[in-house]
N, CA, C and O atoms as a GROMACS GRO file, in nm:
protein
  588
    1MET      N    1 -10.945   7.930  11.065
    1MET     CA    2 -11.081   7.974  11.045
    1MET      C    3 -11.099   8.110  11.109
    1MET      O    4 -11.042   8.138  11.214
    2THR      N    5 -11.177   8.193  11.047
    2THR     CA    6 -11.202   8.325  11.102
    2THR      C    7 -11.320   8.320  11.196
    2THR      O    8 -11.388   8.218  11.209
    3ASP      N    9 -11.344   8.433  11.264
    3ASP     CA   10 -11.454   8.439  11.359
    3ASP      C   11 -11.591   8.423  11.294
    3ASP      O   12 -11.687   8.384  11.360
    4MET      N   13 -11.600   8.453  11.163
    4MET     CA   14 -11.728   8.443  11.092
    4MET      C   15 -11.767   8.297  11.067
    4MET      O   16 -11.880   8.269  11.028
    5ALA      N   17 -11.675   8.206  11.090
    5ALA     CA   18 -11.698   8.065  11.058
    5ALA      C   19 -11.816   8.008  11.134
    5ALA      O   20 -11.837   8.036  11.253
    6GLN      N   21 -11.892   7.929  11.064
    6GLN     CA   22 -12.003   7.860  11.126
    6GLN      C   23 -11.953   7.725  11.176
    6GLN      O   24 -11.855   7.672  11.126
    7GLY      N   25 -12.021   7.672  11.273
    7GLY     CA   26 -11.986   7.540  11.323
    7GLY      C   27 -12.108   7.452  11.321
    7GLY      O   28 -12.219   7.497  11.294
    8LEU      N   29 -12.087   7.328  11.348
    8LEU     CA   30 -12.197   7.233  11.355
    8LEU      C   31 -12.252   7.231  11.496
    8LEU      O   32 -12.176   7.243  11.592
    9PRO      N   33 -12.383   7.216  11.511
    9PRO     CA   34 -12.444   7.215  11.644
    9PRO      C   35 -12.385   7.104  11.731
    9PRO      O   36 -12.380   6.988  11.689
   10GLY      N   37 -12.342   7.141  11.851
   10GLY     CA   38 -12.288   7.043  11.945
   10GLY      C   39 -12.145   7.003  11.919
   10GLY      O   40 -12.094   6.914  11.986
   11TRP      N   41 -12.079   7.064  11.825
   11TRP     CA   42 -11.941   7.030  11.790
   11TRP      C   43 -11.852   7.153  11.799
   11TRP      O   44 -11.884   7.258  11.744
   12THR      N   45 -11.740   7.140  11.869
   12THR     CA   46 -11.638   7.244  11.865
   12THR      C   47 -11.552   7.219  11.742
   12THR      O   48 -11.550   7.110  11.686
   13HIS      N   49 -11.481   7.323  11.701
   13HIS     CA   50 -11.393   7.308  11.586
   13HIS      C   51 -11.286   7.202  11.615
   13HIS      O   52 -11.252   7.121  11.528
   14GLU      N   53 -11.234   7.202  11.737
   14GLU     CA   54 -11.132   7.104  11.777
   14GLU      C   55 -11.186   6.962  11.765
   14GLU      O   56 -11.117   6.873  11.716
   15ALA      N   57 -11.310   6.941  11.811
   15ALA     CA   58 -11.370   6.807  11.804
   15ALA      C   59 -11.391   6.764  11.660
   15ALA      O   60 -11.368   6.648  11.625
   16GLN      N   61 -11.435   6.857  11.575
   16GLN     CA   62 -11.454   6.825  11.433
   16GLN      C   63 -11.322   6.781  11.371
   16GLN      O   64 -11.317   6.679  11.302
   17LEU      N   65 -11.216   6.858  11.394
   17LEU     CA   66 -11.086   6.825  11.336
   17LEU      C   67 -11.033   6.692  11.391
   17LEU      O   68 -10.972   6.615  11.317
   18SER      N   69 -11.055   6.666  11.519
   18SER     CA   70 -11.008   6.541  11.580
   18SER      C   71 -11.073   6.420  11.514
   18SER      O   72 -11.006   6.321  11.486
   19VAL      N   73 -11.202   6.428  11.491
   19VAL     CA   74 -11.273   6.317  11.427
   19VAL      C   75 -11.230   6.302  11.282
   19VAL      O   76 -11.206   6.191  11.235
   20LEU      N   77 -11.220   6.413  11.211
   20LEU     CA   78 -11.179   6.408  11.070
   20LEU      C   79 -11.037   6.353  11.055
   20LEU      O   80 -11.008   6.281  10.960
   21ALA      N   81 -10.950   6.386  11.150
   21ALA     CA   82 -10.811   6.340  11.143
   21ALA      C   83 -10.801   6.188  11.155
   21ALA      O   84 -10.706   6.128  11.104
   22ARG      N   85 -10.897   6.126  11.222
   22ARG     CA   86 -10.895   5.981  11.241
   22ARG      C   87 -10.996   5.907  11.153
   22ARG      O   88 -11.005   5.784  11.159
   23ALA      N   89 -11.072   5.980  11.073
   23ALA     CA   90 -11.174   5.917  10.989
   23ALA      C   91 -11.109   5.824  10.886
   23ALA      O   92 -10.995   5.846  10.845
   24ASP      N   93 -11.183   5.723  10.846
   24ASP     CA   94 -11.136   5.632  10.742
   24ASP      C   95 -11.101   5.712  10.617
   24ASP      O   96 -11.182   5.792  10.569
   25ASP      N   97 -10.981   5.690  10.564
   25ASP     CA   98 -10.934   5.774  10.454
   25ASP      C   99 -11.020   5.760  10.328
   25ASP      O  100 -11.048   5.861  10.263
   26MET      N  101 -11.061   5.641  10.293
   26MET     CA  102 -11.143   5.624  10.172
   26MET      C  103 -11.281   5.687  10.190
   26MET      O  104 -11.332   5.751  10.098
   27ALA      N  105 -11.341   5.669  10.307
   27ALA     CA  106 -11.472   5.729  10.333
   27ALA      C  107 -11.462   5.882  10.332
   27ALA      O  108 -11.551   5.949  10.279
   28LEU      N  109 -11.356   5.935  10.390
   28LEU     CA  110 -11.337   6.080  10.394
   28LEU      C  111 -11.321   6.137  10.253
   28LEU      O  112 -11.383   6.238  10.221
   29LYS      N  113 -11.240   6.073  10.171
   29LYS     CA  114 -11.219   6.120  10.034
   29LYS      C  115 -11.349   6.114   9.954
   29LYS      O  116 -11.382   6.207   9.881
   30ALA      N  117 -11.422   6.004   9.968
   30ALA     CA  118 -11.550   5.988   9.896
   30ALA      C  119 -11.652   6.091   9.941
   30ALA      O  120 -11.731   6.140   9.860
   31PHE      N  121 -11.651   6.125  10.070
   31PHE     CA  122 -11.745   6.224  10.121
   31PHE      C  123 -11.709   6.365  10.074
   31PHE      O  124 -11.797   6.443  10.038
   32ALA      N  125 -11.580   6.397  10.073
   32ALA     CA  126 -11.536   6.533  10.039
   32ALA      C  127 -11.549   6.566   9.891
   32ALA      O  128 -11.575   6.681   9.856
   33GLU      N  129 -11.532   6.468   9.805
   33GLU     CA  130 -11.530   6.493   9.660
   33GLU      C  131 -11.652   6.570   9.609
   33GLU      O  132 -11.635   6.670   9.541
   34PRO      N  133 -11.776   6.527   9.640
   34PRO     CA  134 -11.891   6.602   9.589
   34PRO      C  135 -11.909   6.739   9.655
   34PRO      O  136 -11.980   6.824   9.601
   35LEU      N  137 -11.848   6.762   9.771
   35LEU     CA  138 -11.860   6.892   9.836
   35LEU      C  139 -11.793   7.004   9.756
   35LEU      O  140 -11.832   7.120   9.765
   36ILE      N  141 -11.692   6.968   9.678
   36ILE     CA  142 -11.614   7.067   9.604
   36ILE      C  143 -11.704   7.148   9.509
   36ILE      O  144 -11.685   7.269   9.493
   37ALA      N  145 -11.801   7.083   9.447
   37ALA     CA  146 -11.888   7.151   9.350
   37ALA      C  147 -11.969   7.264   9.412
   37ALA      O  148 -12.001   7.361   9.343
   38ASP      N  149 -12.001   7.255   9.541
   38ASP     CA  150 -12.083   7.356   9.608
   38ASP      C  151 -12.001   7.470   9.668
   38ASP      O  152 -12.057   7.568   9.717
   39LEU      N  153 -11.869   7.457   9.665
   39LEU     CA  154 -11.784   7.559   9.727
   39LEU      C  155 -11.739   7.663   9.625
   39LEU      O  156 -11.728   7.633   9.506
   40PRO      N  157 -11.714   7.786   9.672
   40PRO     CA  158 -11.657   7.886   9.581
   40PRO      C  159 -11.516   7.842   9.538
   40PRO      O  160 -11.464   7.742   9.588
   41ASP      N  161 -11.455   7.917   9.446
   41ASP     CA  162 -11.320   7.884   9.400
   41ASP      C  163 -11.227   7.866   9.518
   41ASP      O  164 -11.215   7.954   9.604
   42ILE      N  165 -11.161   7.752   9.522
   42ILE     CA  166 -11.073   7.716   9.633
   42ILE      C  167 -10.929   7.753   9.600
   42ILE      O  168 -10.879   7.723   9.492
   43GLU      N  169 -10.864   7.817   9.695
   43GLU     CA  170 -10.722   7.848   9.683
   43GLU      C  171 -10.645   7.754   9.776
   43GLU      O  172 -10.674   7.746   9.896
   44VAL      N  173 -10.549   7.682   9.720
   44VAL     CA  174 -10.466   7.595   9.802
   44VAL      C  175 -10.355   7.681   9.862
   44VAL      O  176 -10.269   7.733   9.790
   45ILE      N  177 -10.358   7.696   9.993
   45ILE     CA  178 -10.260   7.777  10.064
   45ILE      C  179 -10.137   7.693  10.098
   45ILE      O  180 -10.024   7.739  10.088
   46GLU      N  181 -10.162   7.569  10.137
   46GLU     CA  182 -10.053   7.481  10.176
   46GLU      C  183 -10.096   7.337  10.156
   46GLU      O  184 -10.209   7.300  10.187
   47ASN      N  185 -10.006   7.256  10.105
   47ASN     CA  186 -10.030   7.113  10.086
   47ASN      C  187  -9.894   7.045  10.092
   47ASN      O  188  -9.819   7.048   9.995
   48ARG      N  189  -9.863   6.983  10.207
   48ARG     CA  190  -9.728   6.932  10.225
   48ARG      C  191  -9.726   6.816  10.325
   48ARG      O  192  -9.822   6.792  10.398
   49THR      N  193  -9.614   6.746  10.324
   49THR     CA  194  -9.588   6.647  10.428
   49THR      C  195  -9.474   6.699  10.514
   49THR      O  196  -9.395   6.782  10.471
   50GLY      N  197  -9.467   6.648  10.634
   50GLY     CA  198  -9.360   6.690  10.724
   50GLY      C  199  -9.360   6.603  10.849
   50GLY      O  200  -9.442   6.512  10.864
   51LEU      N  201  -9.268   6.634  10.937
   51LEU     CA  202  -9.256   6.562  11.063
   51LEU      C  203  -9.298   6.653  11.177
   51LEU      O  204  -9.262   6.770  11.180
   52VAL      N  205  -9.374   6.598  11.271
   52VAL     CA  206  -9.410   6.671  11.393
   52VAL      C  207  -9.369   6.586  11.512
   52VAL      O  208  -9.365   6.463  11.505
   53MET      N  209  -9.338   6.653  11.621
   53MET     CA  210  -9.299   6.583  11.743
   53MET      C  211  -9.424   6.524  11.810
   53MET      O  212  -9.529   6.588  11.813
   54LEU      N  213  -9.411   6.404  11.862
   54LEU     CA  214  -9.520   6.337  11.930
   54LEU      C  215  -9.503   6.356  12.080
   54LEU      O  216  -9.416   6.294  12.142
   55PRO      N  217  -9.585   6.443  12.141
   55PRO     CA  218  -9.572   6.465  12.285
   55PRO      C  219  -9.638   6.353  12.365
   55PRO      O  220  -9.741   6.298  12.325
   56MET      N  221  -9.577   6.319  12.476
   56MET     CA  222  -9.631   6.218  12.566
   56MET      C  223  -9.616   6.268  12.709
   56MET      O  224  -9.540   6.362  12.736
   57ARG      N  225  -9.690   6.205  12.801
   57ARG     CA  226  -9.680   6.242  12.942
   57ARG      C  227  -9.641   6.118  13.022
   57ARG      O  228  -9.704   6.014  13.011
   58ASP      N  229  -9.536   6.133  13.101
   58ASP     CA  230  -9.494   6.026  13.191
   58ASP      C  231  -9.596   6.021  13.303
   58ASP      O  232  -9.607   6.115  13.382
   59THR      N  233  -9.672   5.912  13.311
   59THR     CA  234  -9.780   5.904  13.410
   59THR      C  235  -9.729   5.892  13.552
   59THR      O  236  -9.799   5.929  13.646
   60ALA      N  237  -9.608   5.841  13.569
   60ALA     CA  238  -9.554   5.827  13.704
   60ALA      C  239  -9.512   5.961  13.763
   60ALA      O  240  -9.540   5.991  13.879
   61GLN      N  241  -9.443   6.043  13.682
   61GLN     CA  242  -9.393   6.171  13.732
   61GLN      C  243  -9.474   6.290  13.683
   61GLN      O  244  -9.458   6.401  13.734
   62GLY      N  245  -9.561   6.268  13.586
   62GLY     CA  246  -9.644   6.376  13.534
   62GLY      C  247  -9.569   6.474  13.446
   62GLY      O  248  -9.619   6.583  13.419
   63THR      N  249  -9.451   6.436  13.400
   63THR     CA  250  -9.374   6.525  13.314
   63THR      C  251  -9.402   6.494  13.167
   63THR      O  252  -9.436   6.382  13.131
   64HIS      N  253  -9.386   6.596  13.084
   64HIS     CA  254  -9.407   6.581  12.940
   64HIS      C  255  -9.272   6.560  12.871
   64HIS      O  256  -9.171   6.616  12.912
   65PHE      N  257  -9.274   6.480  12.766
   65PHE     CA  258  -9.154   6.458  12.686
   65PHE      C  259  -9.196   6.428  12.543
   65PHE      O  260  -9.314   6.403  12.518
   66HIS      N  261  -9.102   6.430  12.451
   66HIS     CA  262  -9.131   6.396  12.312
   66HIS      C  263  -9.085   6.253  12.285
   66HIS      O  264  -8.968   6.220  12.302
   67LEU      N  265  -9.179   6.171  12.242
   67LEU     CA  266  -9.151   6.030  12.217
   67LEU      C  267  -9.072   6.012  12.088
   67LEU      O  268  -8.989   5.923  12.076
   68GLY      N  269  -9.099   6.098  11.992
   68GLY     CA  270  -9.032   6.089  11.862
   68GLY      C  271  -9.105   6.173  11.761
   68GLY      O  272  -9.189   6.256  11.796
   69GLU      N  273  -9.074   6.150  11.634
   69GLU     CA  274  -9.136   6.226  11.526
   69GLU      C  275  -9.238   6.138  11.453
   69GLU      O  276  -9.225   6.016  11.445
   70VAL      N  277  -9.342   6.206  11.400
   70VAL     CA  278  -9.447   6.137  11.326
   70VAL      C  279  -9.461   6.206  11.191
   70VAL      O  280  -9.466   6.329  11.184
   71LEU      N  281  -9.468   6.128  11.084
   71LEU     CA  282  -9.490   6.182  10.950
   71LEU      C  283  -9.637   6.220  10.936
   71LEU      O  284  -9.726   6.140  10.966
   72VAL      N  285  -9.664   6.342  10.891
   72VAL     CA  286  -9.801   6.388  10.872
   72VAL      C  287  -9.815   6.454  10.735
   72VAL      O  288  -9.718   6.500  10.676
   73SER      N  289  -9.938   6.457  10.687
   73SER     CA  290  -9.976   6.532  10.568
   73SER      C  291 -10.062   6.647  10.614
   73SER      O  292 -10.150   6.629  10.699
   74GLU      N  293 -10.038   6.765  10.558
   74GLU     CA  294 -10.109   6.885  10.603
   74GLU      C  295 -10.162   6.960  10.481
   74GLU      O  296 -10.094   6.972  10.379
   75ALA      N  297 -10.284   7.012  10.493
   75ALA     CA  298 -10.344   7.091  10.386
   75ALA      C  299 -10.416   7.211  10.448
   75ALA      O  300 -10.484   7.198  10.550
   76ARG      N  301 -10.401   7.325  10.383
   76ARG     CA  302 -10.473   7.445  10.424
   76ARG      C  303 -10.525   7.510  10.297
   76ARG      O  304 -10.449   7.539  10.205
   77ILE      N  305 -10.657   7.531  10.293
   77ILE     CA  306 -10.720   7.589  10.174
   77ILE      C  307 -10.808   7.706  10.217
   77ILE      O  308 -10.844   7.718  10.334
   78GLY      N  309 -10.842   7.792  10.122
   78GLY     CA  310 -10.928   7.906  10.151
   78GLY      C  311 -11.030   7.928  10.042
   78GLY      O  312 -11.007   7.894   9.926
   79ALA      N  313 -11.143   7.985  10.080
   79ALA     CA  314 -11.249   8.023   9.986
   79ALA      C  315 -11.352   8.104  10.062
   79ALA      O  316 -11.381   8.076  10.178
   80GLY      N  317 -11.408   8.204   9.998
   80GLY     CA  318 -11.516   8.281  10.058
   80GLY      C  319 -11.481   8.347  10.190
   80GLY      O  320 -11.568   8.365  10.274
   81GLY      N  321 -11.355   8.382  10.210
   81GLY     CA  322 -11.314   8.447  10.334
   81GLY      C  323 -11.292   8.352  10.450
   81GLY      O  324 -11.268   8.397  10.562
   82GLN      N  325 -11.300   8.222  10.427
   82GLN     CA  326 -11.280   8.121  10.531
   82GLN      C  327 -11.163   8.031  10.493
   82GLN      O  328 -11.118   8.029  10.379
   83GLU      N  329 -11.115   7.958  10.592
   83GLU     CA  330 -11.009   7.860  10.568
   83GLU      C  331 -11.053   7.722  10.615
   83GLU      O  332 -11.130   7.708  10.710
   84GLY      N  333 -11.002   7.623  10.546
   84GLY     CA  334 -11.020   7.484  10.587
   84GLY      C  335 -10.884   7.424  10.614
   84GLY      O  336 -10.787   7.456  10.545
   85TYR      N  337 -10.877   7.337  10.714
   85TYR     CA  338 -10.748   7.281  10.755
   85TYR      C  339 -10.760   7.130  10.770
   85TYR      O  340 -10.863   7.077  10.812
   86GLY      N  341 -10.652   7.063  10.735
   86GLY     CA  342 -10.646   6.918  10.754
   86GLY      C  343 -10.506   6.872  10.785
   86GLY      O  344 -10.410   6.916  10.721
   87MET      N  345 -10.492   6.785  10.883
   87MET     CA  346 -10.364   6.720  10.914
   87MET      C  347 -10.393   6.577  10.954
   87MET      O  348 -10.473   6.550  11.044
   88ARG      N  349 -10.326   6.486  10.885
   88ARG     CA  350 -10.346   6.343  10.911
   88ARG      C  351 -10.212   6.272  10.916
   88ARG      O  352 -10.115   6.315  10.853
   89ARG      N  353 -10.207   6.162  10.992
   89ARG     CA  354 -10.085   6.083  10.998
   89ARG      C  355 -10.057   6.021  10.863
   89ARG      O  356 -10.149   5.980  10.792
   90GLY      N  357  -9.929   6.013  10.828
   90GLY     CA  358  -9.889   5.945  10.706
   90GLY      C  359  -9.869   6.040  10.590
   90GLY      O  360  -9.872   6.162  10.605
   91ARG      N  361  -9.848   5.981  10.473
   91ARG     CA  362  -9.815   6.057  10.354
   91ARG      C  363  -9.933   6.062  10.256
   91ARG      O  364  -9.912   6.052  10.135
   92ASP      N  365 -10.052   6.078  10.304
   92ASP     CA  366 -10.170   6.082  10.218
   92ASP      C  367 -10.219   6.226  10.204
   92ASP      O  368 -10.305   6.271  10.280
   93LEU      N  369 -10.164   6.297  10.106
   93LEU     CA  370 -10.201   6.437  10.085
   93LEU      C  371 -10.346   6.452  10.042
   93LEU      O  372 -10.411   6.552  10.073
   94GLU      N  373 -10.398   6.353   9.970
   94GLU     CA  374 -10.539   6.359   9.928
   94GLU      C  375 -10.632   6.354  10.048
   94GLU      O  376 -10.733   6.426  10.052
   95ALA      N  377 -10.600   6.271  10.147
   95ALA     CA  378 -10.685   6.264  10.266
   95ALA      C  379 -10.677   6.392  10.346
   95ALA      O  380 -10.778   6.438  10.400
   96ALA      N  381 -10.559   6.453  10.355
   96ALA     CA  382 -10.545   6.582  10.425
   96ALA      C  383 -10.625   6.689  10.352
   96ALA      O  384 -10.690   6.772  10.416
   97MET      N  385 -10.621   6.688  10.220
   97MET     CA  386 -10.698   6.785  10.142
   97MET      C  387 -10.848   6.760  10.159
   97MET      O  388 -10.926   6.855  10.170
   98ALA      N  389 -10.890   6.634  10.162
   98ALA     CA  390 -11.031   6.602  10.183
   98ALA      C  391 -11.077   6.653  10.319
   98ALA      O  392 -11.187   6.707  10.331
   99MET      N  393 -10.993   6.636  10.420
   99MET     CA  394 -11.026   6.686  10.554
   99MET      C  395 -11.042   6.838  10.550
   99MET      O  396 -11.135   6.892  10.609
  100ALA      N  397 -10.951   6.906  10.480
  100ALA     CA  398 -10.959   7.052  10.469
  100ALA      C  399 -11.085   7.096  10.395
  100ALA      O  400 -11.144   7.199  10.428
  101ILE      N  401 -11.127   7.019  10.297
  101ILE     CA  402 -11.248   7.052  10.221
  101ILE      C  403 -11.371   7.041  10.312
  101ILE      O  404 -11.458   7.128  10.309
  102VAL      N  405 -11.378   6.936  10.391
  102VAL     CA  406 -11.491   6.921  10.484
  102VAL      C  407 -11.490   7.035  10.585
  102VAL      O  408 -11.594   7.094  10.614
  103ASP      N  409 -11.372   7.067  10.639
  103ASP     CA  410 -11.360   7.177  10.734
  103ASP      C  411 -11.405   7.309  10.671
  103ASP      O  412 -11.473   7.389  10.736
  104LEU      N  413 -11.366   7.333  10.547
  104LEU     CA  414 -11.406   7.456  10.477
  104LEU      C  415 -11.557   7.458  10.451
  104LEU      O  416 -11.621   7.561  10.466
  105ALA      N  417 -11.613   7.344  10.412
  105ALA     CA  418 -11.758   7.338  10.389
  105ALA      C  419 -11.835   7.373  10.516
  105ALA      O  420 -11.933   7.447  10.510
  106VAL      N  421 -11.791   7.321  10.629
  106VAL     CA  422 -11.856   7.353  10.757
  106VAL      C  423 -11.841   7.502  10.787
  106VAL      O  424 -11.937   7.566  10.829
  107ALA      N  425 -11.721   7.555  10.766
  107ALA     CA  426 -11.696   7.697  10.794
  107ALA      C  427 -11.783   7.788  10.708
  107ALA      O  428 -11.826   7.894  10.754
  108LEU      N  429 -11.809   7.747  10.585
  108LEU     CA  430 -11.890   7.828  10.495
  108LEU      C  431 -12.040   7.800  10.509
  108LEU      O  432 -12.122   7.868  10.447
  109GLY      N  433 -12.075   7.702  10.589
  109GLY     CA  434 -12.216   7.669  10.609
  109GLY      C  435 -12.276   7.584  10.499
  109GLY      O  436 -12.398   7.581  10.484
  110HIS      N  437 -12.194   7.516  10.422
  110HIS     CA  438 -12.241   7.428  10.315
  110HIS      C  439 -12.259   7.286  10.366
  110HIS      O  440 -12.181   7.239  10.448
  111ALA      N  441 -12.361   7.219  10.318
  111ALA     CA  442 -12.385   7.077  10.346
  111ALA      C  443 -12.376   7.044  10.494
  111ALA      O  444 -12.317   6.943  10.533
  112GLN      N  445 -12.435   7.128  10.576
  112GLN     CA  446 -12.425   7.111  10.721
  112GLN      C  447 -12.485   6.978  10.769
  112GLN      O  448 -12.425   6.911  10.853
  113VAL      N  449 -12.599   6.940  10.717
  113VAL     CA  450 -12.664   6.816  10.759
  113VAL      C  451 -12.576   6.696  10.722
  113VAL      O  452 -12.557   6.605  10.802
  114GLU      N  453 -12.523   6.698  10.599
  114GLU     CA  454 -12.439   6.589  10.553
  114GLU      C  455 -12.309   6.582  10.634
  114GLU      O  456 -12.265   6.473  10.672
  115CYS      N  457 -12.248   6.697  10.660
  115CYS     CA  458 -12.124   6.701  10.738
  115CYS      C  459 -12.148   6.652  10.881
  115CYS      O  460 -12.067   6.577  10.935
  116LEU      N  461 -12.258   6.695  10.940
  116LEU     CA  462 -12.291   6.651  11.075
  116LEU      C  463 -12.311   6.500  11.079
  116LEU      O  464 -12.264   6.433  11.171
  117SER      N  465 -12.380   6.446  10.981
  117SER     CA  466 -12.404   6.302  10.974
  117SER      C  467 -12.273   6.226  10.958
  117SER      O  468 -12.252   6.124  11.023
  118PHE      N  469 -12.185   6.276  10.870
  118PHE     CA  470 -12.056   6.211  10.850
  118PHE      C  471 -11.974   6.212  10.978
  118PHE      O  472 -11.917   6.110  11.016
  119LEU      N  473 -11.968   6.326  11.045
  119LEU     CA  474 -11.890   6.338  11.169
  119LEU      C  475 -11.945   6.247  11.278
  119LEU      O  476 -11.868   6.182  11.349
  120GLU      N  477 -12.076   6.242  11.292
  120GLU     CA  478 -12.136   6.157  11.394
  120GLU      C  479 -12.107   6.009  11.368
  120GLU      O  480 -12.077   5.934  11.461
  121ALA      N  481 -12.118   5.967  11.242
  121ALA     CA  482 -12.090   5.828  11.208
  121ALA      C  483 -11.943   5.794  11.230
  121ALA      O  484 -11.910   5.688  11.284
  122ALA      N  485 -11.854   5.884  11.189
  122ALA     CA  486 -11.710   5.861  11.208
  122ALA      C  487 -11.675   5.858  11.356
  122ALA      O  488 -11.594   5.776  11.400
  123SER      N  489 -11.736   5.948  11.434
  123SER     CA  490 -11.710   5.953  11.578
  123SER      C  491 -11.756   5.825  11.645
  123SER      O  492 -11.687   5.771  11.731
  124LYS      N  493 -11.872   5.776  11.606
  124LYS     CA  494 -11.925   5.652  11.664
  124LYS      C  495 -11.833   5.535  11.631
  124LYS      O  496 -11.804   5.453  11.718
  125ALA      N  497 -11.787   5.526  11.507
  125ALA     CA  498 -11.697   5.419  11.467
  125ALA      C  499 -11.565   5.426  11.544
  125ALA      O  500 -11.510   5.323  11.585
  126GLN      N  501 -11.514   5.548  11.564
  126GLN     CA  502 -11.389   5.565  11.638
  126GLN      C  503 -11.404   5.526  11.784
  126GLN      O  504 -11.314   5.464  11.841
  127LYS      N  505 -11.517   5.562  11.844
  127LYS     CA  506 -11.541   5.524  11.984
  127LYS      C  507 -11.549   5.373  11.999
  127LYS      O  508 -11.497   5.316  12.095
  128THR      N  509 -11.614   5.308  11.905
  128THR     CA  510 -11.623   5.162  11.907
  128THR      C  511 -11.485   5.099  11.895
  128THR      O  512 -11.453   5.006  11.968
  129THR      N  513 -11.405   5.150  11.803
  129THR     CA  514 -11.268   5.100  11.786
  129THR      C  515 -11.185   5.123  11.912
  129THR      O  516 -11.110   5.034  11.954
  130ASP      N  517 -11.199   5.241  11.973
  130ASP     CA  518 -11.125   5.272  12.095
  130ASP      C  519 -11.162   5.178  12.209
  130ASP      O  520 -11.076   5.133  12.283
  131ILE      N  521 -11.292   5.150  12.223
  131ILE     CA  522 -11.338   5.059  12.329
  131ILE      C  523 -11.281   4.919  12.307
  131ILE      O  524 -11.237   4.854  12.402
  132GLU      N  525 -11.283   4.873  12.182
  132GLU     CA  526 -11.228   4.741  12.151
  132GLU      C  527 -11.078   4.735  12.182
  132GLU      O  528 -11.030   4.636  12.235
  133THR      N  529 -11.007   4.840  12.148
  133THR     CA  530 -10.863   4.846  12.175
  133THR      C  531 -10.837   4.844  12.325
  133THR      O  532 -10.749   4.770  12.372
  134LEU      N  533 -10.912   4.923  12.400
  134LEU     CA  534 -10.894   4.925  12.545
  134LEU      C  535 -10.927   4.790  12.608
  134LEU      O  536 -10.863   4.750  12.705
  135ARG      N  537 -11.026   4.722  12.555
  135ARG     CA  538 -11.059   4.588  12.606
  135ARG      C  539 -10.945   4.489  12.582
  135ARG      O  540 -10.914   4.407  12.668
  136ARG      N  541 -10.884   4.497  12.463
  136ARG     CA  542 -10.771   4.409  12.432
  136ARG      C  543 -10.652   4.441  12.522
  136ARG      O  544 -10.582   4.350  12.567
  137VAL      N  545 -10.629   4.569  12.548
  137VAL     CA  546 -10.519   4.608  12.637
  137VAL      C  547 -10.547   4.561  12.778
  137VAL      O  548 -10.459   4.507  12.844
  138GLU      N  549 -10.669   4.580  12.824
  138GLU     CA  550 -10.706   4.540  12.961
  138GLU      C  551 -10.691   4.389  12.980
  138GLU      O  552 -10.658   4.342  13.088
  139ALA      N  553 -10.716   4.314  12.874
  139ALA     CA  554 -10.704   4.168  12.883
  139ALA      C  555 -10.560   4.125  12.905
  139ALA      O  556 -10.537   4.013  12.951
  140THR      N  557 -10.465   4.209  12.873
  140THR     CA  558 -10.324   4.174  12.892
  140THR      C  559 -10.268   4.223  13.025
  140THR      O  560 -10.153   4.195  13.058
  141ARG      N  561 -10.348   4.295  13.101
  141ARG     CA  562 -10.302   4.350  13.229
  141ARG      C  563 -10.278   4.238  13.329
  141ARG      O  564 -10.358   4.145  13.342
  142VAL      N  565 -10.167   4.249  13.398
  142VAL     CA  566 -10.132   4.149  13.501
  142VAL      C  567 -10.124   4.224  13.635
  142VAL      O  568 -10.050   4.321  13.650
  143ASP      N  569 -10.202   4.176  13.733
  143ASP     CA  570 -10.195   4.234  13.866
  143ASP      C  571 -10.089   4.159  13.945
  143ASP      O  572 -10.098   4.039  13.968
  144MET      N  573  -9.989   4.234  13.985
  144MET     CA  574  -9.879   4.176  14.060
  144MET      C  575  -9.891   4.221  14.204
  144MET      O  576  -9.915   4.339  14.232
  145GLU      N  577  -9.873   4.128  14.295
  145GLU     CA  578  -9.876   4.165  14.436
  145GLU      C  579  -9.736   4.202  14.480
  145GLU      O  580  -9.641   4.126  14.456
  146THR      N  581  -9.722   4.318  14.543
  146THR     CA  582  -9.591   4.364  14.586
  146THR      C  583  -9.567   4.324  14.730
  146THR      O  584  -9.654   4.340  14.816
  147PHE      N  585  -9.448   4.271  14.756
  147PHE     CA  586  -9.414   4.230  14.893
  147PHE      C  587  -9.345   4.341  14.965
  147PHE      O  588  -9.309   4.326  15.082
   0.00000   0.00000   0.00000
C-alpha cells in the first residue's frame, strides 16, 4: 500500500490484515465479491501458493527458531494507484484474492462502513475462538510439585 492509502478508524494496516488472514473463508469470499463492482479496473500482480517458514520462540531460552514450513496462498492486486494484499494458510487462492480485494477497497476508501463492520465482527469471532482454545488448553495443565 502506498502512503496515500486510507485506513479504517482505530485499525492499523497490520491489524486489518491479521484479522482478514484468519477470517472465515466463506464469509470473506461472500463479503469481497460485491466490492469488486465498486472498484476501478483491478490488475492482478501476483496470485500464487508457496511455502513460508513458521517462526517460533523457545520460551525457556528466548531464542527464535523455525518450526517448519507452512503452505500459504498469496495475492497482490492493484487499482487506482493502490495495492491490496492477501496471504492465508492453505491452498485457497480465492480466499487470498478476497482478502486482497477487501484490503484494496479499504486503501481506496470504498465501502468503509461495511469493511469496518466486517472486520469488527471477524475480530470478535476470532477473540471468542481464541478464548475457548485457551480455556481448553488451560484445562489440560498439570501442576507438578518439584522436589
